[in-house]
MOPAC internal coordinates of N, CA, C and O (Angstrom, degrees):
PM7 1SCF
backbone

  N    0.0000 0     0.00 0     0.00 0    0    0    0
  C    1.4491 1     0.00 0     0.00 0    1    0    0
  C    1.5242 1   110.60 1     0.00 0    2    1    0
  O    1.2310 1   120.79 1   137.23 1    3    2    1
  N    1.3189 1   116.09 1   -42.77 1    3    2    1
  C    1.4540 1   121.12 1  -179.30 1    5    3    2
  C    1.5187 1   110.96 1   -64.92 1    6    5    3
  O    1.2310 1   121.35 1   140.26 1    7    6    5
  N    1.3210 1   115.02 1   -39.74 1    7    6    5
  C    1.4484 1   120.21 1   179.97 1    9    7    6
  C    1.5351 1   110.75 1   -64.81 1   10    9    7
  O    1.2310 1   120.02 1   143.01 1   11   10    9
  N    1.3115 1   117.56 1   -36.99 1   11   10    9
  C    1.4543 1   122.86 1   179.04 1   13   11   10
  C    1.5278 1   110.40 1   -65.12 1   14   13   11
  O    1.2310 1   119.57 1   137.67 1   15   14   13
  N    1.3309 1   118.42 1   -42.33 1   15   14   13
  C    1.4634 1   122.23 1   178.72 1   17   15   14
  C    1.5237 1   111.40 1   -64.68 1   18   17   15
  O    1.2310 1   120.52 1   140.22 1   19   18   17
  N    1.3237 1   116.62 1   -39.78 1   19   18   17
  C    1.4651 1   119.92 1   179.18 1   21   19   18
  C    1.5282 1   109.99 1   -65.13 1   22   21   19
  O    1.2310 1   120.37 1   138.74 1   23   22   21
  N    1.3175 1   116.90 1   -41.26 1   23   22   21
  C    1.4680 1   120.54 1   179.06 1   25   23   22
  C    1.5309 1   110.51 1   -64.42 1   26   25   23
  O    1.2310 1   120.28 1   140.23 1   27   26   25
  N    1.3219 1   117.07 1   -39.77 1   27   26   25
  C    1.4756 1   120.47 1   178.14 1   29   27   26
  C    1.5190 1   111.09 1   -65.92 1   30   29   27
  O    1.2310 1   120.46 1   139.22 1   31   30   29
  N    1.3283 1   116.72 1   -40.78 1   31   30   29
  C    1.4625 1   119.64 1   178.85 1   33   31   30
  C    1.5235 1   111.21 1   -64.42 1   34   33   31
  O    1.2310 1   120.05 1   138.46 1   35   34   33
  N    1.3104 1   117.51 1   -41.54 1   35   34   33
  C    1.4688 1   120.66 1   178.06 1   37   35   34
  C    1.5310 1   110.77 1   -63.80 1   38   37   35
  O    1.2310 1   120.70 1   138.81 1   39   38   37
  N    1.3177 1   116.27 1   -41.19 1   39   38   37
  C    1.4601 1   120.36 1   179.68 1   41   39   38
  C    1.5256 1   110.77 1   -63.96 1   42   41   39
  O    1.2310 1   120.14 1   136.21 1   43   42   41
  N    1.3154 1   117.35 1   -43.79 1   43   42   41
  C    1.4610 1   120.79 1   178.50 1   45   43   42
  C    1.5178 1   111.14 1   -65.94 1   46   45   43
  O    1.2310 1   120.20 1   140.33 1   47   46   45
  N    1.3147 1   117.22 1   -39.67 1   47   46   45
  C    1.4517 1   121.52 1  -179.59 1   49   47   46
  C    1.5288 1   110.85 1   -65.28 1   50   49   47
  O    1.2310 1   119.60 1   139.30 1   51   50   49
  N    1.3026 1   118.37 1   -40.70 1   51   50   49
  C    1.4646 1   120.37 1  -179.48 1   53   51   50
  C    1.5284 1   111.35 1   -70.96 1   54   53   51
  O    1.2310 1   119.50 1   145.06 1   55   54   53
  N    1.3122 1   118.56 1   -34.94 1   55   54   53
  C    1.4654 1   120.30 1   177.51 1   57   55   54
  C    1.5177 1   111.57 1   -66.74 1   58   57   55
  O    1.2310 1   120.02 1   139.28 1   59   58   57
  N    1.3151 1   117.56 1   -40.72 1   59   58   57
  C    1.4600 1   119.68 1  -178.34 1   61   59   58
  C    1.5258 1   111.84 1   -69.58 1   62   61   59
  O    1.2310 1   119.60 1   150.41 1   63   62   61
  N    1.3173 1   118.38 1   -29.59 1   63   62   61
  C    1.4607 1   121.21 1   178.46 1   65   63   62
  C    1.5258 1   110.24 1   -71.00 1   66   65   63
  O    1.2310 1   119.85 1   141.62 1   67   66   65
  N    1.3064 1   117.89 1   -38.38 1   67   66   65
  C    1.4611 1   121.28 1  -176.92 1   69   67   66
  C    1.5314 1   112.85 1   -81.70 1   70   69   67
  O    1.2310 1   118.98 1   161.51 1   71   70   69
  N    1.3155 1   119.55 1   -18.49 1   71   70   69
  C    1.4654 1   122.70 1  -176.72 1   73   71   70
  C    1.5197 1   113.21 1  -104.36 1   74   73   71
  O    1.2310 1   119.45 1  -155.59 1   75   74   73
  N    1.3069 1   118.66 1    24.41 1   75   74   73
  C    1.4674 1   119.25 1  -173.87 1   77   75   74
  C    1.5302 1   112.66 1   -69.52 1   78   77   75
  O    1.2310 1   117.71 1   157.99 1   79   78   77
  N    1.3205 1   121.96 1   -22.01 1   79   78   77
  C    1.4638 1   122.63 1   179.84 1   81   79   78
  C    1.5143 1   113.81 1  -100.70 1   82   81   79
  O    1.2310 1   119.55 1  -177.86 1   83   82   81
  N    1.3187 1   118.46 1     2.14 1   83   82   81
  C    1.4626 1   121.01 1  -176.00 1   85   83   82
  C    1.5193 1   111.95 1   -67.42 1   86   85   83
  O    1.2310 1   120.19 1   140.78 1   87   86   85
  N    1.3085 1   117.24 1   -39.22 1   87   86   85
  C    1.4642 1   120.44 1  -179.52 1   89   87   86
  C    1.5200 1   110.43 1   -66.16 1   90   89   87
  O    1.2310 1   119.88 1   140.10 1   91   90   89
  N    1.3031 1   117.84 1   -39.90 1   91   90   89
  C    1.4630 1   121.57 1   178.80 1   93   91   90
  C    1.5231 1   110.72 1   -64.17 1   94   93   91
  O    1.2310 1   120.14 1   138.07 1   95   94   93
  N    1.3154 1   117.34 1   -41.93 1   95   94   93
  C    1.4631 1   120.64 1   179.56 1   97   95   94
  C    1.5261 1   111.23 1   -66.48 1   98   97   95
  O    1.2310 1   120.10 1   137.66 1   99   98   97
  N    1.3190 1   117.41 1   -42.34 1   99   98   97
  C    1.4639 1   120.28 1   178.13 1  101   99   98
  C    1.5229 1   110.70 1   -64.41 1  102  101   99
  O    1.2310 1   120.37 1   139.00 1  103  102  101
  N    1.3148 1   116.91 1   -41.00 1  103  102  101
  C    1.4637 1   121.20 1   179.40 1  105  103  102
  C    1.5239 1   110.67 1   -65.10 1  106  105  103
  O    1.2310 1   120.23 1   142.40 1  107  106  105
  N    1.3236 1   117.18 1   -37.60 1  107  106  105
  C    1.4653 1   121.07 1  -179.79 1  109  107  106
  C    1.5220 1   111.69 1   -67.78 1  110  109  107
  O    1.2310 1   119.56 1   156.03 1  111  110  109
  N    1.3069 1   118.44 1   -23.97 1  111  110  109
  C    1.4641 1   121.31 1   177.69 1  113  111  110
  C    1.5217 1   111.14 1   -90.95 1  114  113  111
  O    1.2310 1   119.83 1   139.38 1  115  114  113
  N    1.3108 1   117.93 1   -40.62 1  115  114  113
  C    1.4623 1   121.44 1  -175.11 1  117  115  114
  C    1.5271 1   111.99 1   -73.81 1  118  117  115
  O    1.2310 1   119.29 1   141.89 1  119  118  117
  N    1.3065 1   118.97 1   -38.11 1  119  118  117
  C    1.4691 1   121.19 1  -176.65 1  121  119  118
  C    1.5305 1   112.81 1   -61.97 1  122  121  119
  O    1.2310 1   118.03 1   130.34 1  123  122  121
  N    1.3256 1   121.36 1   -49.66 1  123  122  121
  C    1.4701 1   118.97 1   177.90 1  125  123  122
  C    1.5296 1   113.23 1   -62.85 1  126  125  123
  O    1.2310 1   120.41 1   144.29 1  127  126  125
  N    1.3232 1   116.82 1   -35.71 1  127  126  125
  C    1.4705 1   119.54 1   177.63 1  129  127  126
  C    1.5225 1   110.85 1   -64.79 1  130  129  127
  O    1.2310 1   120.43 1   137.96 1  131  130  129
  N    1.3109 1   116.79 1   -42.04 1  131  130  129
  C    1.4622 1   120.25 1   178.38 1  133  131  130
  C    1.5233 1   111.23 1   -65.78 1  134  133  131
  O    1.2310 1   119.92 1   139.87 1  135  134  133
  N    1.3296 1   117.76 1   -40.13 1  135  134  133
  C    1.4669 1   120.69 1   178.31 1  137  135  134
  C    1.5269 1   111.67 1   -64.91 1  138  137  135
  O    1.2310 1   120.11 1   139.12 1  139  138  137
  N    1.3310 1   117.40 1   -40.88 1  139  138  137
  C    1.4651 1   119.95 1   177.84 1  141  139  138
  C    1.5174 1   111.05 1   -64.66 1  142  141  139
  O    1.2310 1   120.17 1   139.44 1  143  142  141
  N    1.3117 1   117.27 1   -40.56 1  143  142  141
  C    1.4585 1   121.05 1   178.47 1  145  143  142
  C    1.5235 1   110.70 1   -62.99 1  146  145  143
  O    1.2310 1   120.01 1   138.21 1  147  146  145
  N    1.3152 1   117.58 1   -41.79 1  147  146  145
  C    1.4658 1   121.38 1   178.44 1  149  147  146
  C    1.5226 1   110.66 1   -64.32 1  150  149  147
  O    1.2310 1   119.83 1   136.61 1  151  150  149
  N    1.3295 1   117.92 1   -43.39 1  151  150  149
  C    1.4688 1   120.94 1   179.10 1  153  151  150
  C    1.5278 1   111.90 1   -63.50 1  154  153  151
  O    1.2310 1   120.24 1   139.10 1  155  154  153
  N    1.3155 1   117.15 1   -40.90 1  155  154  153
  C    1.4658 1   120.18 1   178.77 1  157  155  154
  C    1.5237 1   110.41 1   -65.86 1  158  157  155
  O    1.2310 1   120.16 1   137.23 1  159  158  157
  N    1.3156 1   117.30 1   -42.77 1  159  158  157
  C    1.4645 1   120.06 1   179.38 1  161  159  158
  C    1.5261 1   111.65 1   -64.24 1  162  161  159
  O    1.2310 1   119.97 1   139.52 1  163  162  161
  N    1.3244 1   117.67 1   -40.48 1  163  162  161
  C    1.4656 1   120.21 1   177.30 1  165  163  162
  C    1.5264 1   111.33 1   -65.28 1  166  165  163
  O    1.2310 1   120.00 1   139.29 1  167  166  165
  N    1.3155 1   117.60 1   -40.71 1  167  166  165
  C    1.4609 1   120.87 1   178.54 1  169  167  166
  C    1.5111 1   112.72 1   -64.89 1  170  169  167
  O    1.2310 1   120.34 1   136.77 1  171  170  169
  N    1.3171 1   116.96 1   -43.23 1  171  170  169
  C    1.4638 1   120.45 1   178.71 1  173  171  170
  C    1.5244 1   110.48 1   -67.10 1  174  173  171
  O    1.2310 1   120.13 1   140.94 1  175  174  173
  N    1.3215 1   117.35 1   -39.06 1  175  174  173
  C    1.4680 1   120.04 1   176.80 1  177  175  174
  C    1.5118 1   111.96 1   -62.22 1  178  177  175
  O    1.2310 1   120.42 1   137.59 1  179  178  177
  N    1.3158 1   116.81 1   -42.41 1  179  178  177
  C    1.4702 1   120.95 1   177.74 1  181  179  178
  C    1.5280 1   110.86 1   -64.82 1  182  181  179
  O    1.2310 1   119.97 1   141.71 1  183  182  181
  N    1.3283 1   117.65 1   -38.29 1  183  182  181
  C    1.4629 1   121.11 1   178.62 1  185  183  182
  C    1.5238 1   111.26 1   -65.37 1  186  185  183
  O    1.2310 1   120.21 1   141.27 1  187  186  185
  N    1.3178 1   117.20 1   -38.73 1  187  186  185
  C    1.4670 1   120.34 1   178.53 1  189  187  186
  C    1.5194 1   110.60 1   -66.36 1  190  189  187
  O    1.2310 1   120.13 1   136.84 1  191  190  189
  N    1.3225 1   117.37 1   -43.16 1  191  190  189
  C    1.4707 1   120.57 1   178.70 1  193  191  190
  C    1.5233 1   110.49 1   -63.92 1  194  193  191
  O    1.2310 1   120.23 1   138.72 1  195  194  193
  N    1.3202 1   117.16 1   -41.28 1  195  194  193
  C    1.4647 1   121.02 1   179.17 1  197  195  194
  C    1.5269 1   110.63 1   -65.07 1  198  197  195
  O    1.2310 1   119.73 1   139.63 1  199  198  197
  N    1.3274 1   118.12 1   -40.37 1  199  198  197
  C    1.4661 1   121.21 1   178.09 1  201  199  198
  C    1.5247 1   111.09 1   -64.36 1  202  201  199
  O    1.2310 1   120.26 1   140.30 1  203  202  201
  N    1.3241 1   117.12 1   -39.70 1  203  202  201
  C    1.4701 1   120.02 1   177.73 1  205  203  202
  C    1.5217 1   111.05 1   -66.00 1  206  205  203
  O    1.2310 1   120.02 1   138.13 1  207  206  205
  N    1.3400 1   117.56 1   -41.87 1  207  206  205
  C    1.4630 1   120.78 1   177.70 1  209  207  206
  C    1.5232 1   111.07 1   -64.50 1  210  209  207
  O    1.2310 1   120.06 1   141.92 1  211  210  209
  N    1.3119 1   117.50 1   -38.08 1  211  210  209
  C    1.4610 1   121.57 1   179.54 1  213  211  210
  C    1.5309 1   110.24 1   -65.50 1  214  213  211
  O    1.2310 1   120.34 1   137.48 1  215  214  213
  N    1.3109 1   116.96 1   -42.52 1  215  214  213
  C    1.4648 1   119.76 1   178.01 1  217  215  214
  C    1.5260 1   111.17 1   -67.55 1  218  217  215
  O    1.2310 1   120.14 1   141.22 1  219  218  217
  N    1.3222 1   117.35 1   -38.78 1  219  218  217
  C    1.4655 1   120.20 1   175.58 1  221  219  218
  C    1.5210 1   111.33 1   -61.94 1  222  221  219
  O    1.2310 1   120.25 1   141.06 1  223  222  221
  N    1.3243 1   117.13 1   -38.94 1  223  222  221
  C    1.4648 1   120.60 1   178.71 1  225  223  222
  C    1.5218 1   110.69 1   -64.29 1  226  225  223
  O    1.2310 1   120.02 1   137.56 1  227  226  225
  N    1.3260 1   117.56 1   -42.44 1  227  226  225
  C    1.4663 1   120.54 1   178.19 1  229  227  226
  C    1.5265 1   110.85 1   -64.00 1  230  229  227
  O    1.2310 1   120.34 1   140.45 1  231  230  229
  N    1.3166 1   116.95 1   -39.55 1  231  230  229
  C    1.4656 1   120.00 1   178.32 1  233  231  230
  C    1.5257 1   111.19 1   -66.85 1  234  233  231
  O    1.2310 1   119.83 1   141.38 1  235  234  233
  N    1.3236 1   117.94 1   -38.62 1  235  234  233
  C    1.4656 1   120.76 1   178.54 1  237  235  234
  C    1.5279 1   111.44 1   -67.09 1  238  237  235
  O    1.2310 1   120.08 1   141.82 1  239  238  237
  N    1.3279 1   117.46 1   -38.18 1  239  238  237
  C    1.4680 1   120.54 1   176.49 1  241  239  238
  C    1.5237 1   109.76 1   -64.75 1  242  241  239
  O    1.2310 1   119.96 1   138.29 1  243  242  241
  N    1.3217 1   117.68 1   -41.71 1  243  242  241
  C    1.4656 1   120.88 1   177.90 1  245  243  242
  C    1.5238 1   110.89 1   -62.76 1  246  245  243
  O    1.2310 1   120.10 1   137.46 1  247  246  245
  N    1.3140 1   117.42 1   -42.54 1  247  246  245
  C    1.4670 1   120.99 1   178.29 1  249  247  246
  C    1.5255 1   110.52 1   -63.20 1  250  249  247
  O    1.2310 1   120.28 1   138.52 1  251  250  249
  N    1.3241 1   117.07 1   -41.48 1  251  250  249
  C    1.4638 1   120.75 1   179.15 1  253  251  250
  C    1.5289 1   110.60 1   -63.84 1  254  253  251
  O    1.2310 1   120.44 1   139.79 1  255  254  253
  N    1.3168 1   116.76 1   -40.21 1  255  254  253
  C    1.4605 1   119.50 1  -179.76 1  257  255  254
  C    1.5211 1   111.81 1   -66.67 1  258  257  255
  O    1.2310 1   119.70 1   145.36 1  259  258  257
  N    1.3106 1   118.19 1   -34.64 1  259  258  257
  C    1.4697 1   120.91 1   178.46 1  261  259  258
  C    1.5201 1   110.57 1   -71.06 1  262  261  259
  O    1.2310 1   120.25 1   138.75 1  263  262  261
  N    1.3140 1   117.12 1   -41.25 1  263  262  261
  C    1.4682 1   119.18 1  -175.64 1  265  263  262
  C    1.5208 1   113.16 1   -81.01 1  266  265  263
  O    1.2310 1   119.35 1   148.08 1  267  266  265
  N    1.3318 1   118.84 1   -31.92 1  267  266  265
  C    1.4664 1   120.77 1  -175.51 1  269  267  266
  C    1.5272 1   113.97 1  -109.76 1  270  269  267
  O    1.2310 1   119.48 1   170.63 1  271  270  269
  N    1.3213 1   118.60 1    -9.37 1  271  270  269
  C    1.4683 1   124.53 1   177.37 1  273  271  270
  C    1.5241 1   113.71 1    57.61 1  274  273  271
  O    1.2310 1   119.37 1  -150.49 1  275  274  273
  N    1.3070 1   118.81 1    29.51 1  275  274  273
  C    1.4659 1   122.19 1   171.21 1  277  275  274
  C    1.5271 1   108.94 1  -149.38 1  278  277  275
  O    1.2310 1   121.40 1   -14.02 1  279  278  277
  N    1.3191 1   114.93 1   165.98 1  279  278  277
  C    1.4609 1   118.98 1  -177.40 1  281  279  278
  C    1.5215 1   112.13 1  -124.69 1  282  281  279
  O    1.2310 1   120.62 1  -150.80 1  283  282  281
  N    1.3181 1   116.42 1    29.20 1  283  282  281
  C    1.4659 1   120.10 1  -177.73 1  285  283  282
  C    1.5302 1   112.26 1   -70.41 1  286  285  283
  O    1.2310 1   120.12 1   143.23 1  287  286  285
  N    1.2999 1   117.37 1   -36.77 1  287  286  285
  C    1.4677 1   120.98 1  -176.78 1  289  287  286
  C    1.5291 1   112.36 1   -97.00 1  290  289  287
  O    1.2310 1   120.00 1  -165.41 1  291  290  289
  N    1.3217 1   117.61 1    14.59 1  291  290  289
  C    1.4675 1   120.54 1  -174.94 1  293  291  290
  C    1.5276 1   111.89 1   -63.05 1  294  293  291
  O    1.2310 1   120.30 1   137.12 1  295  294  293
  N    1.3219 1   117.04 1   -42.88 1  295  294  293
  C    1.4687 1   119.50 1  -178.06 1  297  295  294
  C    1.5216 1   111.49 1   -66.14 1  298  297  295
  O    1.2310 1   120.44 1   139.38 1  299  298  297
  N    1.3249 1   116.76 1   -40.62 1  299  298  297
  C    1.4704 1   118.68 1  -179.70 1  301  299  298
  C    1.5259 1   111.33 1   -68.85 1  302  301  299
  O    1.2310 1   120.16 1   144.59 1  303  302  301
  N    1.3298 1   117.29 1   -35.41 1  303  302  301
  C    1.4703 1   119.93 1   177.32 1  305  303  302
  C    1.5280 1   109.95 1   -65.13 1  306  305  303
  O    1.2310 1   120.42 1   134.55 1  307  306  305
  N    1.3121 1   116.81 1   -45.45 1  307  306  305
  C    1.4705 1   120.15 1  -179.37 1  309  307  306
  C    1.5206 1   111.08 1   -63.33 1  310  309  307
  O    1.2310 1   120.14 1   141.48 1  311  310  309
  N    1.3249 1   117.34 1   -38.52 1  311  310  309
  C    1.4602 1   119.54 1  -179.71 1  313  311  310
  C    1.5231 1   112.13 1   -72.99 1  314  313  311
  O    1.2310 1   120.12 1   150.12 1  315  314  313
  N    1.3256 1   117.37 1   -29.88 1  315  314  313
  C    1.4691 1   119.14 1   175.39 1  317  315  314
  C    1.5246 1   110.98 1   -68.30 1  318  317  315
  O    1.2310 1   120.45 1   141.06 1  319  318  317
  N    1.3293 1   116.74 1   -38.94 1  319  318  317
  C    1.4632 1   120.12 1  -176.02 1  321  319  318
  C    1.5323 1   111.58 1   -83.00 1  322  321  319
  O    1.2310 1   120.16 1   133.64 1  323  322  321
  N    1.3343 1   117.30 1   -46.36 1  323  322  321
  C    1.4669 1   120.63 1  -171.60 1  325  323  322
  C    1.5177 1   114.45 1   -99.09 1  326  325  323
  O    1.2310 1   119.62 1   168.81 1  327  326  325
  N    1.3164 1   118.33 1   -11.19 1  327  326  325
  C    1.4571 1   119.78 1  -179.45 1  329  327  326
  C    1.5105 1   111.64 1   116.39 1  330  329  327
  O    1.2310 1   120.61 1   -11.40 1  331  330  329
  N    1.3293 1   116.45 1   168.60 1  331  330  329
  C    1.4674 1   120.31 1  -172.48 1  333  331  330
  C    1.5245 1   114.94 1   -69.53 1  334  333  331
  O    1.2310 1   118.72 1   162.43 1  335  334  333
  N    1.3052 1   120.05 1   -17.57 1  335  334  333
  C    1.4585 1   120.74 1  -178.33 1  337  335  334
  C    1.5145 1   114.45 1   -92.19 1  338  337  335
  O    1.2310 1   119.80 1  -177.78 1  339  338  337
  N    1.3290 1   117.98 1     2.22 1  339  338  337
  C    1.4656 1   121.04 1  -175.88 1  341  339  338
  C    1.5246 1   111.04 1   -73.19 1  342  341  339
  O    1.2310 1   121.13 1   -38.56 1  343  342  341
  N    1.3238 1   115.45 1   141.44 1  343  342  341
  C    1.4634 1   120.74 1   176.32 1  345  343  342
  C    1.5252 1   109.02 1  -125.14 1  346  345  343
  O    1.2310 1   121.06 1   -30.63 1  347  346  345
  N    1.3431 1   115.58 1   149.37 1  347  346  345
  C    1.4626 1   121.54 1  -175.48 1  349  347  346
  C    1.5214 1   109.02 1  -123.96 1  350  349  347
  O    1.2310 1   120.90 1   -42.26 1  351  350  349
  N    1.3260 1   115.88 1   137.74 1  351  350  349
  C    1.4599 1   121.58 1   171.25 1  353  351  350
  C    1.5216 1   107.58 1  -128.86 1  354  353  351
  O    1.2310 1   120.71 1   -53.66 1  355  354  353
  N    1.3304 1   116.24 1   126.34 1  355  354  353
  C    1.4603 1   121.72 1  -177.70 1  357  355  354
  C    1.5232 1   108.08 1  -120.91 1  358  357  355
  O    1.2310 1   121.04 1   -51.02 1  359  358  357
  N    1.3141 1   115.62 1   128.98 1  359  358  357
  C    1.4648 1   120.32 1   172.99 1  361  359  358
  C    1.5229 1   107.58 1  -122.68 1  362  361  359
  O    1.2310 1   121.39 1   -50.80 1  363  362  361
  N    1.3321 1   114.95 1   129.20 1  363  362  361
  C    1.4614 1   120.52 1  -176.21 1  365  363  362
  C    1.5224 1   110.55 1  -105.97 1  366  365  363
  O    1.2310 1   121.65 1   -37.17 1  367  366  365
  N    1.3079 1   114.45 1   142.83 1  367  366  365
  C    1.4535 1   122.15 1   169.77 1  369  367  366
  C    1.5189 1   107.73 1  -108.88 1  370  369  367
  O    1.2310 1   120.27 1    23.99 1  371  370  369
  N    1.3111 1   117.09 1  -156.01 1  371  370  369
  C    1.4648 1   119.72 1  -179.79 1  373  371  370
  C    1.5291 1   111.11 1   -67.03 1  374  373  371
  O    1.2310 1   120.20 1   127.07 1  375  374  373
  N    1.2967 1   117.22 1   -52.93 1  375  374  373
  C    1.4720 1   120.26 1   178.31 1  377  375  374
  C    1.5304 1   111.04 1  -131.49 1  378  377  375
  O    1.2310 1   120.71 1  -154.37 1  379  378  377
  N    1.3230 1   116.24 1    25.63 1  379  378  377
  C    1.4644 1   121.25 1  -175.63 1  381  379  378
  C    1.5230 1   109.71 1  -134.21 1  382  381  379
  O    1.2310 1   120.98 1   -35.33 1  383  382  381
  N    1.3050 1   115.74 1   144.67 1  383  382  381
  C    1.4655 1   121.06 1   175.11 1  385  383  382
  C    1.5228 1   108.26 1  -128.00 1  386  385  383
  O    1.2310 1   120.73 1   -50.28 1  387  386  385
  N    1.3164 1   116.22 1   129.72 1  387  386  385
  C    1.4640 1   122.53 1   175.07 1  389  387  386
  C    1.5198 1   108.01 1  -106.53 1  390  389  387
  O    1.2310 1   120.96 1   -58.83 1  391  390  389
  N    1.3078 1   115.78 1   121.17 1  391  390  389
  C    1.4600 1   122.07 1  -174.93 1  393  391  390
  C    1.5238 1   108.09 1  -114.54 1  394  393  391
  O    1.2310 1   121.03 1   -50.69 1  395  394  393
  N    1.3292 1   115.63 1   129.31 1  395  394  393
  C    1.4620 1   121.84 1   177.18 1  397  395  394
  C    1.5229 1   107.33 1  -123.88 1  398  397  395
  O    1.2310 1   120.79 1   -58.78 1  399  398  397
  N    1.3172 1   116.09 1   121.22 1  399  398  397
  C    1.4660 1   121.75 1   177.53 1  401  399  398
  C    1.5231 1   107.45 1  -114.81 1  402  401  399
  O    1.2310 1   120.88 1   -52.06 1  403  402  401
  N    1.3287 1   115.92 1   127.94 1  403  402  401
  C    1.4669 1   121.61 1   177.80 1  405  403  402
  C    1.5216 1   108.81 1  -113.89 1  406  405  403
  O    1.2310 1   121.22 1   -49.09 1  407  406  405
  N    1.3203 1   115.27 1   130.91 1  407  406  405
  C    1.4617 1   121.58 1  -177.84 1  409  407  406
  C    1.5301 1   109.13 1  -125.00 1  410  409  407
  O    1.2310 1   119.94 1   -48.57 1  411  410  409
  N    1.3300 1   117.73 1   131.43 1  411  410  409
  C    1.4716 1   119.31 1   179.00 1  413  411  410
  C    1.5282 1   111.42 1   -77.90 1  414  413  411
  O    1.2310 1   121.34 1   -33.09 1  415  414  413
  N    1.3188 1   115.05 1   146.91 1  415  414  413
  C    1.4620 1   121.28 1   174.47 1  417  415  414
  C    1.5193 1   109.31 1   -99.96 1  418  417  415
  O    1.2310 1   121.16 1   -23.53 1  419  418  417
  N    1.3168 1   115.39 1   156.47 1  419  418  417
  C    1.4606 1   120.07 1   172.61 1  421  419  418
  C    1.5313 1   107.07 1   -70.11 1  422  421  419
  O    1.2310 1   119.25 1   -50.08 1  423  422  421
  N    1.3275 1   119.03 1   129.92 1  423  422  421
  C    1.4666 1   119.19 1  -178.06 1  425  423  422
  C    1.5271 1   111.40 1   -64.26 1  426  425  423
  O    1.2310 1   121.37 1   -47.51 1  427  426  425
  N    1.3254 1   114.98 1   132.49 1  427  426  425
  C    1.4584 1   118.52 1   178.65 1  429  427  426
  C    1.5256 1   109.48 1   -92.44 1  430  429  427
  O    1.2310 1   119.69 1   -25.96 1  431  430  429
  N    1.3196 1   118.20 1   154.04 1  431  430  429
  C    1.4679 1   120.31 1  -175.74 1  433  431  430
  C    1.5284 1   113.80 1   -69.22 1  434  433  431
  O    1.2310 1   119.41 1   159.99 1  435  434  433
  N    1.3278 1   118.73 1   -20.01 1  435  434  433
  C    1.4591 1   121.55 1  -177.39 1  437  435  434
  C    1.5263 1   112.63 1   -98.01 1  438  437  435
  O    1.2310 1   119.69 1   174.21 1  439  438  437
  N    1.3202 1   118.20 1    -5.79 1  439  438  437
  C    1.4704 1   124.76 1  -179.08 1  441  439  438
  C    1.5277 1   111.60 1    56.55 1  442  441  439
  O    1.2310 1   120.77 1  -137.31 1  443  442  441
  N    1.3118 1   116.13 1    42.69 1  443  442  441
  C    1.4557 1   122.12 1   177.89 1  445  443  442
  C    1.5264 1   110.01 1   -89.87 1  446  445  443
  O    1.2310 1   120.65 1   140.92 1  447  446  445
  N    1.3194 1   116.37 1   -39.08 1  447  446  445
  C    1.4590 1   121.79 1  -174.72 1  449  447  446
  C    1.5240 1   110.78 1   -85.84 1  450  449  447
  O    1.2310 1   120.14 1   -27.58 1  451  450  449
  N    1.3332 1   117.33 1   152.42 1  451  450  449
  C    1.4650 1   119.74 1   177.85 1  453  451  450
  C    1.5284 1   110.75 1   -72.02 1  454  453  451
  O    1.2310 1   119.79 1   -24.50 1  455  454  453
  N    1.3354 1   118.01 1   155.50 1  455  454  453
  C    1.4707 1   119.40 1  -179.88 1  457  455  454
  C    1.5232 1   113.33 1   -74.48 1  458  457  455
  O    1.2310 1   119.97 1   156.60 1  459  458  457
  N    1.3366 1   117.67 1   -23.40 1  459  458  457
  C    1.4646 1   121.87 1  -179.57 1  461  459  458
  C    1.5164 1   110.21 1  -130.11 1  462  461  459
  O    1.2310 1   121.51 1   -33.03 1  463  462  461
  N    1.3383 1   114.72 1   146.97 1  463  462  461
  C    1.4530 1   121.72 1   171.05 1  465  463  462
  C    1.5192 1   106.30 1  -112.09 1  466  465  463
  O    1.2310 1   120.46 1   -45.79 1  467  466  465
  N    1.3193 1   116.73 1   134.21 1  467  466  465
  C    1.4577 1   121.07 1  -176.11 1  469  467  466
  C    1.5180 1   109.69 1  -120.88 1  470  469  467
  O    1.2310 1   120.90 1   -43.74 1  471  470  469
  N    1.3292 1   115.88 1   136.26 1  471  470  469
  C    1.4546 1   121.31 1   177.54 1  473  471  470
  C    1.5202 1   108.86 1  -126.51 1  474  473  471
  O    1.2310 1   120.90 1   -46.90 1  475  474  473
  N    1.3227 1   115.89 1   133.10 1  475  474  473
  C    1.4646 1   121.49 1  -179.06 1  477  475  474
  C    1.5204 1   109.39 1  -118.55 1  478  477  475
  O    1.2310 1   121.25 1   -45.65 1  479  478  477
  N    1.3318 1   115.22 1   134.35 1  479  478  477
  C    1.4609 1   121.65 1   177.13 1  481  479  478
  C    1.5190 1   107.60 1  -134.34 1  482  481  479
  O    1.2310 1   120.59 1   -46.90 1  483  482  481
  N    1.3229 1   116.48 1   133.10 1  483  482  481
  C    1.4649 1   121.91 1   173.33 1  485  483  482
  C    1.5199 1   107.62 1  -109.91 1  486  485  483
  O    1.2310 1   120.95 1   -51.01 1  487  486  485
  N    1.3269 1   115.78 1   128.99 1  487  486  485
  C    1.4632 1   120.75 1  -174.43 1  489  487  486
  C    1.5244 1   109.37 1  -127.57 1  490  489  487
  O    1.2310 1   120.97 1   -46.35 1  491  490  489
  N    1.3270 1   115.76 1   133.65 1  491  490  489
  C    1.4600 1   121.26 1   173.88 1  493  491  490
  C    1.5189 1   107.41 1   -83.34 1  494  493  491
  O    1.2310 1   120.70 1   -52.40 1  495  494  493
  N    1.3296 1   116.27 1   127.60 1  495  494  493
  C    1.4604 1   121.46 1   179.29 1  497  495  494
  C    1.5226 1   108.35 1   -94.52 1  498  497  495
  O    1.2310 1   120.75 1   -58.24 1  499  498  497
  N    1.3083 1   116.16 1   121.76 1  499  498  497
  C    1.4679 1   120.27 1  -177.69 1  501  499  498
  C    1.5068 1   111.95 1   -88.85 1  502  501  499
  O    1.2310 1   120.10 1   180.00 1  503  502  501

């Protein structure tokens, strides 16, 4: 029994001496992968929030056009809701308004996301 314990201790001791750099190598591979994953998740989250704000801005412009029957304040409404870089394009038909709001995204370092998010709303004018 004693001989078996000594052999196990020697085996464990020799493995730990030869594996002293394994943790550093694993950490050097895992850390950049984790950082890239975090950056991608933050970028996608920001893009989703920006897309929701852009759609909300288009809906608010449509609501304003129905209630006030003009589109003079459309750009200021879109910029209040979606941010200072938002732009609005309105095309009117006989009783229809097509509203397009474009909102810029923060550029991501990997260039995966589009530079602009676009939201389209068609509204019947009563």
